[in-house]
N, C-alpha and C positions, 0 to 999 in steps of 0.2 A: 333659533338661537338657543332655546332652552334644551332642545334635544342634543344639539352639538355639545353644549356645556356638560350635559349629563354624561354623554359618552366620553368626554375628556376626563371627567372626574373618575369614572369607572376604570378607564385605562391607567390612570395614575395609581389608583389603588392596587391594581393587578401587578403593575411594575414594582410597586413598593414591596408587596408580599413576595414576589420573586427574588428581589434583592435580599430580603431577610433570609430566605431559604438558601440562596447562594452563599451568604455570609456564614450562616450556620454550618453549611457544608464545608466551607473553606476553613472555618475556625476550629471545629471540633474534631474532624477527621485527623489532621496532623497531630493534635494533642494525644490522641489515642495511640498513633504510631510512635510518637516520641516516648510515651510511657513504656511501650513494648520494647523499644530499642534500649532504653535505660535498664529495663529489667534483664534483657538479654546480655547487655554489657556487664551488669553486675554479676550475673551468673557465670559469664565467661571469665570475669576477673577472679571470682572465687575459685573456679576450676583451675585457672592459671596458677594462682597462689598455692592451691592444694598440690598441683602437679609439681611446682617448684619445690615445695616442702618435701614431697615424697622423693624427688630426685636427690635433694640434699641429704635426706634421711638415708636413702640407699647408698649414697656416696660414703656417708659416715659409717654405715654398717660394713660396707666393702672395705673401707680403710681400716677399721678396727679388726675385721676378720683377717686382712692381709698382715697387719702387724702381729696379731696373735699367732698366726701360722708361722710367720718368720721367726718369732721368738721361741716357738716350740719345736722347730726343726733341728735345732742344735747347730753344730759347727758346719759352716758352708765354705768349702775350699775354693769354689769358683769365685765367690764374693771376696774372700781374703786375697786371692791372687790378683783381684782387681782393686786391691787396696781399700776394700770396704770390710771393716772389722765388726760389723753389727752383730754377727752371730757368735762372737766371743767376748762381748762386753761383760765386764765384771772383774772380780778378783780371783786369780788362779793361785793355788797354794800347793806347795810340795810337803812331804812328810816332816821336814824340819821347820816349817813355818815361813819359808821364803815365799815371796809373792811376785806375780806379774799383774798389773792392773791395766785393762784395755778399755778404751772408749771407741766410738765409731771410726775415728780417724787413725787409730793405731795404739802403740804402747804408750800409756800415760805415765806410768812409773814402775819401778822395780825395787824390791827390797831384798837384802841378804843379811842374815844374822841380825835382824832388827834394824838395820841401817839402810836408808834409801840411797841407791847408787846414782851416779851421774846420769843425766838424761840419755836415754838410748832409744833406738828405733829399729823397726824390722826392715831388713834389706832383701830385695827380690832380684838382685843382679844375677845370681846363679841359682835362683829358685827352680825347683823341679817337683812335679807331682808324680810320685811312684809308690808302689806298694800300698795304695789307698790313702796315703798321707801327703801333705805338702811340706817340702823341706826348704826352709829359708834360713836366714841367719840374723843375729842381732849384734849391734855394735854401738859405740858412742855416736851421738848426733851433735855435730857432724863428725865424720871419721877424721882422724888426724891427717894432715897433709904431709907431715914428715915422720920418719921413723916407721916402725912396724904398725900396720893397721890390723888390730886384733878384732876379729868377729867370732861369735860363738854360734854353733848350730842351734836352730830353733825349729822344731817339727810340730805341725798341727795334725793331730791324730783323732779323727772322728770315732765315735763309738762304733763297736762292731769290728774295728780293724785290729788285728793282732799286732803286738809289739813285744820287744824283748822283755824278759823278766815276768813278773806276775801282776802287771798293771791290769786294772779292772776294765775289761772290754765293754762293759755296759755303760761306760762314761766317756765323754769327750775328754781328750788329754792333750797336754802340751809338754814336749820334751825339750830341754835345753841343757847342754853340757858338752865338754870336750871329749869326755869318755863316758861310756854307759854306766849309769847307776840309777837304781830305782828312786834314790833321793832326788833325782833330777826330773822326775815326772810330776807334773802339776795338774790338778783337777779344779774345776770351777767350784768356788765356795758358795754354798747356798745362802741366799739372803735370809736373815733371821727376823721374824716379826716380833712385835712387842708382846704378842700373846705367847710365843715360844720362849722369849726371854723370861717372862713372868713364870711360865711353867717350869723352867729349869731351876728357878730359885726354890721350888717346893719339891724337887726330886729327892728321893731317899738316897742313902749312901750306896746301896746296891745298884740303883738306877745309874748313878754317876760312874760307878766302877764298870758297869756293863757298857756304857757309852765310851769310856776310856779304852776298853778292850776292842770295841768296834773300830776305834781309830788307831790301833797299833801301827806304828811306822815300820818300814823295812829296817832290819838290823836289830830289832828288839829281841831279847832272848829270855827264855824261861830257865829253870834249873836243868833242862835237858837239851837245850839248843834253840835255834831260831823259832820264834813264835808268831803266828798270824791268826786272824779270825778263822780262816779256813782250817788251820791246824786244830784249833780248839773245837770246832764243830765236827771235824772228822774223827777225833779221838785217837789220832796216830801222829807221832812226831818223829822227825829225823833227830838223831842225837849226836853228841860229840864223840870223838874217838875214845873217850874215857868211860863210855857206858859199858857195863859188865853184867853178864847174866850168870849168876852163881849156880844156877840149876843145870846149866848146859855148858860146862867148861870144856867138854869134849868136842864142841863145835866152835871152830875158829878161836880156840882158847877162851871162850866165853864172851868175846867182844861182839857187840851188836850194832846195827846201824839205825834201828828205829825202835820205838817203844809205844805200847798202847796205854791209854789212860782214859779217865772219865772226868771231864770238867777241870776247873782250876781252883786253887786255893789262893786267896788274897791274904797274905800275912802282913799285919800292920806293924811298922817300926817307926813310931813318931808320925811324921807326915808321909812316910813312904808306904806305898801299896806294892809289896813285893809279890810277883806273880810266879806261882809254882804249879806244876802239873799235879793233878789229884788222882788218887786210886791207881798209881803205878804198881804193877805186880811186885810183891815183896822180894822176889829174887833178883830184881833189877836194881843196880846201884850206879851212880854216876858221880864222878869227881869233876866239878865244873869250876871254872876260873872267872866266870862272869855271871852276873845275876841281874835280871831286868826289874825295874820298878817304875811307877809313875807317881807323881804328886798332883794334887788338884788345889789350885789357889784361885778362888773366885771363879772366873770363867776359863782360866787357862790350865790346860793339862800339859805337864812336861814329862817326857819319857827319857829315862836314863838307864844305862848299864853300869853297874858298879862291880869292882873287883871283889873277890871273896877271900883273898889272902891277907887283906888288911881290914881294919874296922875303924869306926869312929870318925873323927875329923879328917883323917888321911883318906879314908874310903870315900867320904863326901867330896873331898877336893879332887880326887882322881876320877870321879864318876863321869862317864861320857854321855853327853846329851845327844839323843838320836832322833828327837822330834818334838814338835809342839802342836797342839790342837786346841780349838775352842769348844768348850762343852756345849754352848748354845748352837754352834754350827752342826755338831754331831747330832744333837737332838732334832734339829730341823731336818736333817738327812734321814735319820733312822726311826723317828717316832712312830711311823706307820709300817716299818719294815719288820717282818716276822723274826728276823735275826735278833732284834732287840730283846724280845722275850726269851728266845732260845739261849742267848748268851747269859741273861740273868739267871735262868734255871741251871746253868752250869757253873755258877760261882758258889764257892764255899768259903765263908769267912773264918 
């Protein structure tokens, strides 16, 4: 009996130790696997978050890049023909100060002689793309159902495309009018930053005069005929039929069609800045009946041609306004352009 009891006790002890070992094996091994899984899940989660952030970042970069590219490509005729005006958003102004304002959906407003006209829209019924431009029309919105339906041609002209007159091919342009006139050509007005506005306030009088000359509208005249920036820079001007060369009366009775000069003189008459050609040969004379001048009031430049056969109040009353420009817009446009310094150097007060 004692031997049997001894063997039973020993067996119980062995079974107990085996159970402990089995318990330890069952209890600790899963704990280790669980920690590994949690660590792996955390790592995967971090990787997923980082991947998501990178994807979002890439989308943002791509989106910003796409928008920047779109805004820098200029006038897009394909988009406009699809009624998307994103490429022409902003204020378009002609030499007399009239404006078209576009948003993404189309023509937002139009002004003429300082007055906003009734709501109008761009019509594509008879639109056609030819000669590198898109030809549409504008009219009241909606068009009248009775009587004559008046619409006016509206051309979208991308930079690089030649157009009638002397419009600047380096810029996108919009043309609108029943008959051709350079006064009906509109260009996009540059946005003026607060920094530029502040800088304009500290410009010298010569700086302002140079900017005014850079903004000369079509139809402005000097004392020898039509005047433009290119005329000033070239030093050669077409003249009126009254120009006379006293040193060569034997040739065409002394009448000439052009004259050479060097720079311009700004003659001050009160608020008027009268523009005259400088260093014209002494043997050349010209009897002119119109004289161009500009005035600067705050940010506004007004260009006029006045008669030379009257003076004083009558002369002022009969003066013809040929354009308006904003000093700040011209500064934003030309502050980094070499023409700014070139024109300044050609002014004599």
